C-alpha positions in Angstrom: -3.1 -29.6 74.1 -2.7 -32.3 72.3 -6.6 -32.5 71.0 -5.7 -28.5 70.1 -2.8 -29.3 68.6 -4.3 -31.9 66.2 -7.3 -29.5 65.1 -4.4 -27.1 64.1 -2.9 -29.6 62.5 -6.0 -30.6 61.0 -6.9 -27.3 59.5 -3.5 -26.8 58.1 -3.6 -29.9 56.0 -7.0 -28.9 54.8 -5.9 -25.5 54.0 -2.8 -27.3 51.8 -5.0 -29.6 49.9 -7.3 -27.1 49.0 -4.5 -24.3 48.0 -3.1 -27.3 45.8 -6.8 -28.0 43.8 -7.3 -24.3 43.4 -3.6 -24.0 42.3 -3.8 -26.8 39.6 -7.0 -25.6 38.5 -5.6 -22.2 38.1 -2.1 -23.9 36.2 -4.4 -25.2 33.9 -6.8 -22.3 33.2 -3.8 -20.2 32.4 -2.0 -23.1 30.1 -5.4 -23.2 28.3 -5.2 -19.5 28.1 -1.8 -19.0 26.8 -2.6 -21.6 24.7 -5.8 -20.1 23.0 -3.7 -16.7 22.8 -0.8 -18.1 21.4 -3.4 -19.6 18.6 -4.9 -16.2 17.9 -1.3 -14.9 17.4 -0.2 -17.7 15.2 -3.6 -16.7 13.0 -2.3 -13.0 12.6 0.7 -14.0 11.9 0.1 -16.5 9.2 -1.8 -14.2 7.3 1.5 -12.5 6.0 1.6 -15.2 3.7 -1.6 -15.4 1.7 -1.2 -12.0 -0.3 -0.1 -12.1 -3.8 0.1 -8.9 -6.1 0.0 -9.4 -9.7 1.4 -5.9 -12.2 0.5 -5.0 -15.8 2.6 -2.0 -17.1 3.9 -0.4 -20.4 7.4 -0.4 -18.9 9.9 -2.7 -21.0 11.9 -2.9 -17.7 9.7 -5.0 -15.4 5.4 -5.8 -14.8 5.7 -3.4 -11.6 7.6 -0.5 -13.3 6.4 2.9 -14.4 8.4 4.2 -17.0 8.5 7.3 -19.3 11.1 7.2 -21.9 12.6 9.2 -24.7 9.8 11.6 -23.7 8.0 13.8 -25.6 4.9 16.7 -23.9 2.1 14.1 -23.7 4.0 10.8 -23.4 2.6 8.9 -20.4 3.6 5.4 -18.4 1.0 3.3 -15.9 1.5 0.3 -14.2 -1.8 -1.7 -13.0 -2.1 -3.8 -9.6 -3.9 -6.0 -8.1 -3.9 -7.4 -4.4 -4.9 -10.8 -3.7 -6.0 -12.4 -0.2 -6.9 -16.0 0.4 -7.0 -18.2 3.5 -7.9 -21.6 4.8 -9.2 -19.9 8.3 -12.6 -18.6 8.9 -11.1 -15.2 8.9 -7.6 -13.4 8.5 -6.7 -10.2 8.5 -3.4 -8.5 7.0 -2.3 -4.8 6.1 -0.9 -3.3 3.0 1.1 0.0 2.2 2.0 0.6 -1.1 5.2 2.1 -2.2 6.8 3.8 -5.4 10.1 4.4 -5.3 11.3 6.6 -8.4 14.7 6.3 -8.9 15.1 8.0 -11.8 13.8 11.0 -13.0 15.6 13.6 -15.1 12.4 16.1 -15.9 13.3 20.0 -14.4 11.2 22.6 -13.7 11.3 25.3 -17.0 10.7 28.7 -17.1 7.5 29.2 -18.9 8.5 32.3 -20.8 12.8 31.0 -21.9 12.2 27.5 -21.2 15.1 27.5 -19.8 15.4 25.0 -16.6 15.1 27.1 -13.2 13.9 26.4 -9.7 11.9 28.4 -7.1 8.5 30.7 -7.5 7.5 30.9 -11.5 8.7 27.8 -12.2 6.5 25.7 -14.4 5.8 21.8 -13.3 6.2 18.7 -16.4 5.2 15.9 -14.8 2.5 14.8 -12.5 1.0 11.8 -11.4 -2.4 10.5 -10.3 -3.5 7.0 -8.5 -6.5 5.4 -8.8 -8.6 2.4 -7.5 -9.7 0.5 -9.9 -9.0 -0.6 -13.5 -8.9 2.3 -16.0 -8.7 2.2 -19.9 -5.9 4.6 -20.1 -4.4 3.9 -23.7 -5.6 6.6 -25.7 -3.6 8.8 -27.8 -2.8 11.4 -28.0 -2.9 11.3 -23.9 -5.4 14.3 -22.0 -4.2 16.2 -18.9 -7.0 14.4 -16.4 -6.5 17.9 -14.7 -9.1 19.6 -17.0 -11.6 16.8 -16.5 -11.0 13.7 -14.2 -11.3 10.9 -16.7 -10.1 13.1 -20.0 -7.5 10.9 -20.1 -9.3 7.5 -19.8 -11.6 6.3 -22.8 -14.7 4.9 -21.1 -13.1 4.4 -17.5 -15.0 1.2 -15.9 -14.3 1.8 -12.2 -11.5 4.0 -11.3 -12.0 6.4 -8.7 -9.2 8.9 -7.4 -7.7 7.6 -4.2 -7.1 10.0 -1.5 -4.6 9.5 0.5 -1.3 12.1 1.9 -2.9 14.8 0.0 -3.2 13.0 -3.2 -4.9 14.9 -6.0 -5.8 14.0 -9.5 -2.8 16.1 -10.4 0.5 15.7 -8.0 3.8 17.2 -9.2 6.5 14.6 -9.3 9.0 16.8 -11.6 12.3 16.3 -10.5 11.5 14.1 -7.4 13.0 10.9 -6.7 12.9 8.1 -3.8 9.8 6.8 -1.9 6.5 8.2 -2.2 3.6 6.0 -0.2 0.5 5.9 -2.5 -2.1 4.2 0.2 -2.5 1.6 2.9 -5.5 -0.6 3.3 -6.3 -4.0 5.2 -6.9 -7.0 3.5 -9.8 -9.0 5.0 -10.3 -12.4 3.4 -12.6 -15.9 5.0 -12.7 -19.0 3.8 -15.2 -18.4 1.6 -14.5 -15.1 0.3 -11.1 -13.9 -0.5 -9.8 -10.4 -0.7 -9.1 -8.4 -4.1 -8.3 -5.3 -4.9 -7.0 -3.0 -7.9 -5.3 0.2 -8.1 -3.9 1.8 -11.6 -0.9 4.8 -11.4 -0.3 6.8 -14.4 2.3 9.4 -15.0 2.2 12.1 -17.6 4.7 14.1 -19.2 2.2 17.4 -19.0 1.6 19.7 -22.6 1.8 23.2 -21.1 1.8 25.1 -24.2 4.9 26.5 -23.8 9.1 25.9 -24.7 9.5 22.4 -23.0 12.7 21.4 -24.9 14.7 21.0 -22.4 12.8 18.2 -21.1 12.0 16.7 -24.9 13.7 12.6 -24.4 14.1 12.9 -20.6 13.3 9.9 -18.5 11.6 9.0 -15.5 11.0 5.5 -13.9 9.9 4.1 -11.0 9.5 0.4 -9.1 5.9 0.4 -7.2 6.3 -2.3 -4.3 3.7 -3.9 -1.9 4.6 -3.9 1.7 2.5 -6.9 3.5 2.4 -7.2 7.7 0.4 -8.0 10.7 -0.2 -4.7 12.0 -1.4 -1.2 10.5 1.0 1.2 8.6 0.6 4.8 10.0 
């Protein structure tokens, strides 16, 4: 019986030692795994600080504002903005959302026959916008409605391409609208050697309809472009 007891004790002791060794290796492995995971998470979160935005507009209210003031048919406003991203890491990703916040819009729908302010079917839109990817030369006089020919408004457009997001077209009605409009979402990928850069141009105009537009003469529209950045996709 004593020999049997000694054998059992030896087996139990060896088993305990093996479990301790295995547990030690497992704890070391999991510790390193968590460390690597945390480093990956840190890399992703750090990318939210690499992005900058540069604005240019014809508004006197700020470089990220787009404005039509004291309007007459054909008057327009624009803002051009460039997103830039850099990183010290091998590669970094962020996501962006472009939002146009319209805080003032005095333009109304008009009856095409009488020129009276009206609502509902048959009323004529007055103000439109278009968003382009790339730089475009929009400083033209007089302004020409891009709905008739996409780039009539732009003399020798460089690389402007219509952005297709949220059912946007070359003519998007913004008459009498205020509040937030999401213009586009995208991904910023930068590497240590190759920075990210993307330019947009937003144009808004008081369209010449050929009808009585006296009730919108002298009206104003103003909004501000904001670029939101985060480490996960925007819907």
